[in-house]
C-alpha positions as CSV (number, residue, x, y, z in Angstrom):
1,M,10.1,16.0,15.7
2,T,8.8,18.6,17.6
3,S,6.3,17.9,20.6
4,M,3.5,18.8,18.9
5,E,4.2,16.6,15.7
6,I,4.8,13.7,18.8
7,I,1.3,14.7,20.1
8,L,-0.5,14.6,16.4
9,V,1.2,11.2,15.8
10,T,0.6,9.4,18.8
11,L,-3.2,10.8,18.6
12,V,-3.3,9.5,15.2
13,A,-1.8,6.3,16.1
14,A,-4.5,5.7,18.8
15,I,-7.0,6.5,16.8
16,C,-5.6,3.7,13.7
17,G,-5.4,1.2,17.2
18,M,-9.0,1.7,17.4
19,G,-10.2,1.8,13.8
20,S,-8.3,-2.0,14.1
21,V,-11.2,-3.3,16.0
22,L,-14.5,-1.1,14.9
23,D,-13.6,-1.3,11.3
24,E,-16.3,1.4,10.9
25,R,-14.2,3.7,9.8
26,Q,-11.6,1.7,8.3
27,T,-8.5,4.3,9.6
28,H,-6.2,0.9,10.4
29,R,-5.8,0.6,6.7
30,P,-2.5,1.4,5.6
31,L,-3.2,4.0,3.2
32,V,-5.9,5.4,5.6
33,A,-3.0,5.7,8.7
34,C,-0.1,6.6,6.6
35,T,-1.9,9.6,4.5
36,L,-2.8,10.6,8.1
37,I,0.8,10.8,9.5
38,G,1.6,12.3,6.3
39,L,-1.1,15.3,6.8
40,V,0.6,15.6,10.5
41,L,4.1,15.4,10.0
42,G,4.0,17.9,6.8
43,D,4.4,15.3,4.1
44,L,0.9,14.5,2.7
45,T,2.6,13.2,-0.7
46,T,5.3,11.1,1.2
47,G,2.3,9.3,3.3
48,I,-0.1,8.5,0.4
49,I,2.8,6.9,-1.8
50,V,3.7,4.9,1.8
51,G,0.1,3.9,2.1
52,G,-0.3,2.9,-1.5
53,M,2.6,0.5,-1.2
54,L,1.6,-1.3,2.3
55,E,-2.1,-1.3,1.3
56,M,-0.7,-3.7,-1.8
57,L,1.0,-5.5,0.6
58,A,-1.9,-5.6,3.7
59,L,-4.3,-6.7,0.9
60,G,-4.5,-10.2,2.3
61,W,-4.4,-9.7,6.1
62,M,-7.4,-10.8,7.3
63,N,-8.5,-12.6,10.3
64,V,-9.7,-15.7,9.6
65,G,-11.6,-17.5,12.4
66,A,-9.5,-17.5,15.4
67,A,-6.1,-16.9,13.2
68,M,-5.0,-13.4,13.8
69,A,-4.0,-11.1,10.8
70,P,-0.4,-9.0,11.3
71,D,-1.4,-5.9,12.3
72,A,-1.2,-3.5,9.4
73,A,-2.0,-0.3,11.8
74,L,1.0,-0.5,13.9
75,A,2.9,-1.7,10.8
76,S,1.7,1.7,8.6
77,V,2.0,4.3,11.7
78,I,5.5,3.2,12.4
79,A,6.3,2.9,8.7
80,A,5.1,5.9,7.4
81,I,7.3,8.1,10.8
82,L,10.6,6.2,9.4
83,V,10.6,7.2,5.9
84,I,9.1,10.7,6.2
85,K,11.3,11.9,9.6
86,G,13.5,8.5,9.6
87,G,15.0,9.9,5.9
88,Q,14.6,5.8,4.9
89,D,14.2,5.2,1.1
90,K,9.9,4.2,0.7
91,G,11.1,0.8,-0.8
92,T,12.7,0.5,2.9
93,A,8.8,0.7,4.1
94,I,8.2,-2.9,3.4
95,A,11.0,-4.3,5.1
96,I,10.1,-2.1,8.3
97,A,6.8,-2.8,7.9
98,I,6.8,-7.1,7.8
99,P,8.5,-7.2,11.2
100,V,6.4,-4.4,13.1
101,A,3.2,-6.2,11.6
102,A,4.3,-9.5,13.1
103,A,5.1,-7.9,16.3
104,G,1.9,-6.0,16.4
105,Q,0.1,-9.3,15.7
106,V,1.6,-10.3,19.0
107,L,0.3,-7.3,20.9
108,T,-3.1,-7.7,19.2
109,I,-3.4,-11.6,20.7
110,F,-2.0,-9.9,24.0
111,V,-4.6,-7.3,24.3
112,R,-7.3,-9.6,23.0
113,T,-6.7,-11.8,25.6
114,L,-7.0,-8.9,28.3
115,T,-10.3,-7.7,26.9
116,I,-11.9,-11.5,28.2
117,F,-12.0,-10.2,31.6
118,L,-13.9,-7.4,30.3
119,Q,-16.1,-9.4,29.0
120,H,-17.0,-11.5,31.5
121,K,-17.2,-8.0,33.9
122,A,-19.7,-7.2,30.8
123,D,-22.3,-9.9,31.5
124,D,-22.3,-9.1,35.3
125,F,-23.2,-6.0,34.9
126,A,-25.7,-6.7,32.2
127,K,-27.2,-9.1,35.0
128,N,-27.5,-6.5,37.3
129,A,-28.7,-3.9,34.3
130,N,-25.5,-1.4,35.1
131,F,-25.7,0.3,31.7
132,R,-23.1,2.3,33.0
133,G,-21.0,-0.4,33.9
134,I,-21.3,-2.0,30.3
135,E,-20.0,1.0,28.4
136,F,-17.3,1.3,30.6
137,C,-16.2,-2.1,29.5
138,H,-16.5,-1.2,26.0
139,F,-15.0,1.8,26.3
140,A,-11.7,0.0,27.9
141,G,-11.2,-2.4,25.6
142,L,-11.3,0.4,23.2
143,S,-9.0,2.4,25.3
144,L,-6.3,-0.9,25.4
145,Q,-6.5,-1.3,21.3
146,A,-5.7,2.6,21.1
147,L,-2.6,1.9,23.9
148,R,-1.5,-0.7,21.7
149,V,-0.4,1.3,18.8
150,A,-0.5,4.6,20.7
151,I,2.4,3.1,23.0
152,P,4.8,2.0,20.7
153,T,4.4,5.1,18.3
154,F,5.3,7.4,20.9
155,F,8.6,5.8,21.5
156,V,9.5,5.5,17.7
157,A,8.4,9.3,17.4
158,L,10.6,10.5,20.3
159,V,13.6,8.5,18.6
160,A,13.0,9.2,14.9
161,G,15.3,10.9,12.6
162,T,18.2,10.4,15.1
163,D,21.1,8.9,14.4
164,T,20.8,5.8,16.4
165,V,17.7,5.2,14.5
166,T,19.6,5.6,11.1
167,E,22.7,3.8,12.2
168,A,20.2,0.8,13.4
169,L,18.5,0.4,10.5
170,N,21.8,1.2,8.1
171,A,23.0,-1.9,10.3
172,I,20.3,-4.4,8.8
173,P,22.1,-6.3,5.8
174,E,20.9,-6.2,2.7
175,V,20.6,-9.5,1.9
176,V,17.6,-9.4,5.0
177,T,15.8,-6.0,4.0
178,R,16.1,-6.8,0.4
179,G,14.8,-10.5,1.0
180,L,11.9,-8.9,3.2
181,Q,10.9,-6.9,0.1
182,I,11.0,-9.5,-2.2
183,A,8.4,-11.5,0.3
184,G,6.3,-8.4,0.6
185,G,5.9,-8.9,-2.9
186,F,4.9,-12.6,-2.7
187,I,2.6,-11.4,0.0
188,V,1.0,-8.9,-2.3
189,V,0.1,-11.5,-4.9
190,V,-1.2,-14.0,-2.5
191,G,-3.5,-11.3,-1.1
192,Y,-4.8,-11.2,-4.7
193,A,-5.2,-14.6,-4.6
194,M,-7.2,-14.9,-1.6
195,V,-9.5,-11.9,-2.5
196,I,-10.1,-13.2,-6.2
197,N,-11.0,-16.6,-4.5
198,M,-13.4,-15.2,-2.3
199,M,-15.1,-13.5,-4.9
200,R,-15.7,-16.5,-6.7
201,A,-16.2,-14.3,-10.2
202,G,-14.7,-16.8,-12.6
203,A,-16.7,-14.9,-15.6
204,L,-14.8,-11.9,-14.8
205,M,-11.3,-13.6,-14.9
206,P,-11.0,-12.6,-18.8
207,F,-10.9,-8.7,-17.5
208,F,-8.5,-9.7,-14.8
209,F,-6.0,-11.0,-17.4
210,L,-6.7,-8.3,-19.8
211,G,-5.9,-5.8,-17.2
212,F,-2.4,-7.5,-17.1
213,V,-2.0,-7.7,-20.6
214,I,-2.7,-4.0,-21.4
215,A,-0.3,-2.3,-18.6
216,S,2.4,-4.9,-19.6
217,F,2.5,-4.1,-23.2
218,S,0.8,-0.3,-23.2
219,D,1.9,3.2,-21.8
220,Y,-1.3,3.9,-20.0
221,N,-1.0,5.0,-16.5
222,L,-3.2,4.0,-13.5
223,V,-6.2,6.9,-14.2
224,G,-6.2,5.5,-17.8
225,L,-6.5,2.2,-16.6
226,G,-9.2,2.8,-14.0
227,F,-11.1,4.5,-16.9
228,L,-10.7,1.8,-19.1
229,G,-12.0,-0.8,-16.7
230,A,-14.9,1.3,-15.7
231,C,-15.9,1.1,-19.0
232,L,-15.4,-2.3,-19.6
233,A,-17.8,-2.6,-16.3
234,L,-20.3,-0.7,-17.6
235,I,-20.2,-2.4,-21.0
236,Y,-20.3,-6.1,-19.5
237,I,-23.3,-5.1,-17.0
238,Q,-25.2,-3.4,-20.2
239,L,-24.4,-7.0,-22.4
240,N,-25.3,-9.2,-19.7
241,P,-28.5,-10.8,-19.4
242,R,-28.1,-11.0,-15.6
243,F,-28.2,-7.9,-15.4
244,N,-30.7,-7.2,-18.1
245,Q,-34.0,-9.3,-18.3
246,A,-36.8,-8.1,-19.9
247,T,-39.6,-7.0,-17.8
248,L,-42.7,-8.2,-19.4
249,P,-45.4,-7.0,-18.1
250,V,-47.8,-8.7,-16.1
251,A,-51.4,-10.0,-17.9
252,S,-54.8,-8.7,-16.5
253,K,-57.1,-11.5,-15.1
254,K,-59.4,-10.4,-17.9
255,E,-57.2,-10.8,-20.3
256,L,-56.2,-14.5,-19.8
257,A,-59.3,-15.5,-19.5
258,D,-60.5,-13.7,-22.8
259,D,-57.2,-15.7,-24.5
260,E,-58.7,-18.9,-22.7
261,L,-61.8,-18.8,-24.2
262,E,-60.3,-18.2,-27.8
263,G,-57.9,-21.5,-27.4
264,L,-61.4,-23.6,-26.7
């Protein structure tokens, strides 16, 4: 990798690290992070493909209460670099992403533990109405999250594409890499189940299973299935009384009074 590519990749990694706590632009999601890495490394197509694969894997990775989810940002950035510049197969991205995400989870817990000091310091600044101090604490915590992803990415970018990385990845037994890929497939199913359970949309389950049937017994691609799903959604909304309650005109007080007199 050239010096400019290393700088750009490290910058993207910092943005993804900040996005993991900001959540506003979703830059930490695999589809966004891998696409940005592919853009700066000159292989946008591979970045999108790897991001799409990892997005399915990370669908169920979410923070529940005090439990920290695996780090999707670090896993996405490093997996994309190793696939694009390390010459690894796209299927290997899952095997790379799972252990990296677990390592990123440990780093996330460590960094969030450090930011407790900044939170207490911000409370002290707030008592003294020191707004600059509060802003400093905010930006310091955000910078730690950026460095959490940027520093490992920088070292990986330095050695990406070298014989050392290739030999290290090839030295991993096939039973391990294949096992991680299968485990990644299970995680996708669990992620879907968690999302569907949170939606609690039992009335839409027939459409869910219908989609699997159509995808299995037809030659439709994702674009065709997408249009079909959109049409079914519009038909469902139009036919469901919940979304089409007739609005009756409100009778005036005079009309109601006349009706009552006629009834008498």
